[in-house]
C-alpha positions in Angstrom: -11.6 71.1 40.2 -8.1 69.9 41.0 -9.2 66.3 41.3 -11.0 66.5 37.9 -7.8 68.0 36.2 -5.6 65.2 37.7 -8.0 62.6 36.5 -8.1 64.2 33.1 -4.4 64.1 32.9 -4.1 60.6 34.0 -6.7 59.6 31.4 -4.7 61.3 28.7 -1.5 59.4 29.8 -3.4 56.2 29.7 -4.8 57.2 26.3 -1.3 57.8 24.9 -0.5 54.1 25.4 -3.8 53.1 23.8 -3.2 55.5 20.9 0.3 54.2 20.2 -0.9 50.5 20.3 -4.1 51.2 18.4 -2.2 53.1 15.7 0.0 50.1 15.1 -3.0 47.7 15.1 -4.9 50.0 12.7 -2.1 50.1 10.0 -1.6 46.3 10.3 -5.3 45.5 10.0 -5.7 48.1 7.1 -2.9 46.8 5.1 -3.1 43.0 5.8 -6.7 42.6 7.1 -4.9 40.7 10.0 -6.2 41.0 13.6 -2.7 40.9 15.3 -3.5 39.4 18.7 0.3 39.3 19.3 0.4 43.1 19.6 0.1 42.9 23.4 3.0 40.4 23.5 5.3 42.7 21.5 4.3 45.5 23.9 5.4 43.2 26.8 8.6 42.4 24.9 9.4 46.2 24.5 9.1 46.6 28.3 11.0 43.4 29.1 13.7 44.2 26.5 14.4 47.6 28.1 14.5 45.9 31.5 17.0 43.3 30.3 19.1 45.8 28.6 19.4 48.0 31.8 19.9 45.1 34.3 22.2 42.8 32.2 24.0 45.2 29.9 23.7 48.6 31.6 21.9 50.1 28.5 20.0 53.3 29.7 16.4 54.1 29.0 17.1 56.5 26.2 19.1 54.0 24.2 16.4 51.4 24.8 13.8 53.8 23.5 15.5 53.4 20.1 16.9 49.9 20.3 13.8 48.0 21.2 11.3 49.5 18.7 13.9 49.1 15.9 14.7 45.6 16.9 11.1 44.5 17.3 10.1 46.1 14.0 12.9 43.9 12.3 11.5 40.9 14.2 7.9 41.8 13.0 9.2 42.0 9.3 10.7 38.6 9.6 7.6 37.1 11.2 5.4 38.6 8.4 7.6 37.1 5.7 8.0 33.7 7.4 4.5 33.1 8.8 1.8 35.8 8.3 2.4 36.2 4.6 1.7 32.4 4.1 -1.7 32.7 5.5 -3.0 36.1 4.1 -4.8 34.4 1.2 -6.8 32.2 3.6 -9.7 33.1 6.0 -8.4 35.8 8.5 -9.3 33.5 11.3 -6.0 31.4 10.5 -3.9 34.5 11.2 -5.8 35.4 14.3 -5.2 31.9 15.6 -1.5 32.1 14.6 -0.9 35.4 16.4 -2.9 34.1 19.4 -0.7 31.0 19.6 2.4 33.3 19.2 1.3 35.3 22.2 1.0 32.3 24.3 4.5 31.1 23.2 6.1 34.5 23.9 4.5 34.9 27.3 5.5 31.4 28.4 9.0 31.9 27.2 9.3 35.1 29.3 7.7 33.3 32.3 10.2 30.5 32.0 13.2 32.7 32.0 12.0 35.5 34.4 9.1 34.1 36.3 5.7 35.7 36.8 6.6 38.3 39.3 6.7 41.9 38.4 10.1 43.5 38.0 10.7 47.3 38.7 12.3 49.6 36.2 13.9 52.8 37.5 12.5 56.1 36.1 15.3 57.9 34.2 16.9 60.5 36.5 16.3 63.3 34.1 12.6 62.7 34.4 12.3 62.1 38.1 10.3 64.5 40.3 7.2 66.4 39.3 5.9 69.4 37.3 4.0 72.2 39.0 1.0 73.1 37.0 -0.3 75.6 39.6 -3.4 73.8 40.7 -1.7 70.4 41.1 1.7 68.7 40.6 2.1 65.8 38.1 5.0 63.3 37.8 7.5 64.6 35.2 7.7 61.1 33.5 3.9 61.0 32.9 4.2 64.5 31.3 7.1 63.2 29.1 4.9 60.2 28.1 2.0 62.3 27.0 4.2 64.8 25.1 6.3 62.1 23.5 3.2 60.0 22.4 1.6 63.1 20.9 4.8 64.0 19.1 5.0 60.4 17.7 1.3 60.5 16.6 1.8 63.9 15.0 4.9 62.7 13.3 3.3 59.6 11.9 0.4 61.8 10.7 2.8 64.2 8.9 4.6 61.4 7.2 1.3 59.7 6.1 -0.2 62.9 4.8 2.7 65.0 3.6 5.1 62.6 1.9 4.5 60.5 -1.2 5.5 57.2 0.5 3.2 58.0 3.4 0.2 58.8 1.1 0.7 55.4 -0.6 0.9 53.6 2.6 -2.1 55.4 4.0 -4.1 54.7 0.9 -3.1 51.1 1.0 -4.1 50.9 4.7 -7.5 52.6 4.4 -8.5 51.7 0.8 -6.4 48.8 -0.3 -8.8 47.7 -3.1 -9.0 51.1 -4.6 -5.2 51.6 -4.4 -4.6 48.3 -6.2 -7.1 49.5 -8.9 -4.7 52.5 -9.5 -1.9 50.1 -10.3 0.0 50.6 -7.0 1.7 47.5 -5.8 0.3 47.2 -2.3 2.1 44.0 -1.6 5.5 45.7 -1.4 4.4 47.8 1.6 3.0 44.9 3.6 6.2 43.8 5.4 7.5 47.2 6.3 4.1 48.3 7.4 3.7 45.3 9.6 7.1 45.9 11.2 6.2 49.5 11.7 3.1 48.5 13.6 5.1 46.1 15.8 7.7 48.8 16.4 5.0 51.1 17.7 4.0 48.3 20.2 7.5 47.9 21.3 7.8 51.7 21.8 4.8 51.8 23.9 6.3 49.0 25.9 9.5 50.8 26.6 7.6 53.9 27.7 5.5 51.7 30.0 8.4 50.1 31.8 9.2 52.9 34.3 5.6 53.6 35.0 4.0 50.1 35.2 5.3 46.9 36.6 7.1 44.8 34.0 5.6 41.4 33.9 4.9 38.6 31.3 1.2 39.4 31.4 1.2 43.2 31.1 0.4 42.9 27.4 -2.6 40.5 27.9 -4.2 42.9 30.4 -4.1 45.7 27.9 -4.7 44.3 24.5 -8.5 43.6 25.0 -9.0 47.3 25.8 -6.9 48.3 22.7 -9.0 46.1 20.5 -12.1 47.9 21.8 -10.3 51.2 21.0 -9.6 50.2 17.4 -13.2 49.1 16.9 -14.6 52.3 18.3 -12.3 54.4 16.2 -13.1 52.3 13.1 -11.1 49.3 11.8 -8.3 50.5 9.6 -8.8 54.1 10.3 -5.5 55.7 11.5 -7.0 59.0 12.8 -9.9 57.1 14.4 -7.6 54.8 16.3 -5.5 57.7 17.8 -8.6 59.8 18.6 -10.4 56.8 20.2 -7.2 55.9 22.2 -7.1 59.3 23.9 -10.9 59.4 24.2 -11.1 56.0 25.9 -8.2 56.8 28.2 -10.3 59.9 29.4 -13.5 57.9 29.7 -11.8 55.1 31.7 -10.1 57.6 34.1 -13.3 59.5 34.7 -15.3 56.3 35.2 -12.8 54.9 37.7 -12.9 58.3 39.6 -16.6 59.1 39.6 -18.3 55.7 39.2 -16.2 53.8 41.8 -19.3 53.2 43.8 -20.7 51.2 40.8 -17.9 48.7 40.1 -19.6 46.9 37.3 -19.9 50.1 35.4 -16.5 51.5 36.1 -14.9 48.2 35.1 -16.8 47.8 31.9 -17.3 51.4 30.8 -14.9 50.9 27.7 -17.0 48.0 26.4 -20.3 49.9 27.1 -19.0 52.8 25.0 -18.0 50.2 22.3 -21.5 48.7 22.3 -23.1 52.1 22.0 -20.8 53.3 19.2 -21.4 50.0 17.2 -25.2 50.3 17.6 -25.0 53.9 16.2 -22.2 53.4 13.7 -21.4 49.8 13.0 -18.1 50.7 11.2 -16.9 52.8 14.2 -16.7 56.5 14.6 -14.3 57.0 11.7 -14.6 53.8 9.9 -16.0 53.4 6.3 -19.2 51.5 5.8 -18.6 48.4 3.5 -20.6 48.5 0.4 -23.0 45.6 0.1 -21.9 42.8 -2.2 
């Protein structure tokens, strides 16, 4: 029982990262219909930015938790206006190739400056130690990650469902054609929404820095699973992306714990789940079926 609870908690913590990254991907795809392959690179930049701020400027974790998401959001907005915006009228493949190329450039620039070795990032002293849950102890920092990610997801949900601006953004994300039909200028929200999605990736990266080794390929290792999460939840579905993120985190943790004797299953269980979901619901669990032309 103790082992199951620990694995479940580990799965929820992994799911917290998936949820934050998938949420950013969902709003970007919903608004722009762009598959942002560079999302993993911005996650990596969030972690590396926190590392550089701490080691070279003495900026603590708590400040980096604000500085990096905001800074990367501004970078994302500039990127959208300078590059992404110019290709949105073309086949989506062009923007996919653009963001894929951008990923390679960012990874190589970081490799050139810091090498390929992993760099440790110290856990904030206030979050050191562990929390006693009775049946088991769990690292305080991981408890913080779970609580913080849930708070961010709930906060984003509240903004999107309880404020006028949020409802416009949500409608533009999930039903852009219908939103335009009501006379709402979807285009004015494209740049800030793209920046917001990038900011969420940077936030996840900062949170990952004390828990995972900071290295130039940390985003590449994660982004494929996050794409699977978004597909399972439903492309463009905000709630689906968050729910699938936590769900896949649990499935992955349980698979690694209880199917370790069958490596091929434990290592591919996320994609097995994706295949099953797509066979059952091609639009994903919470996605909307496209009407036939």
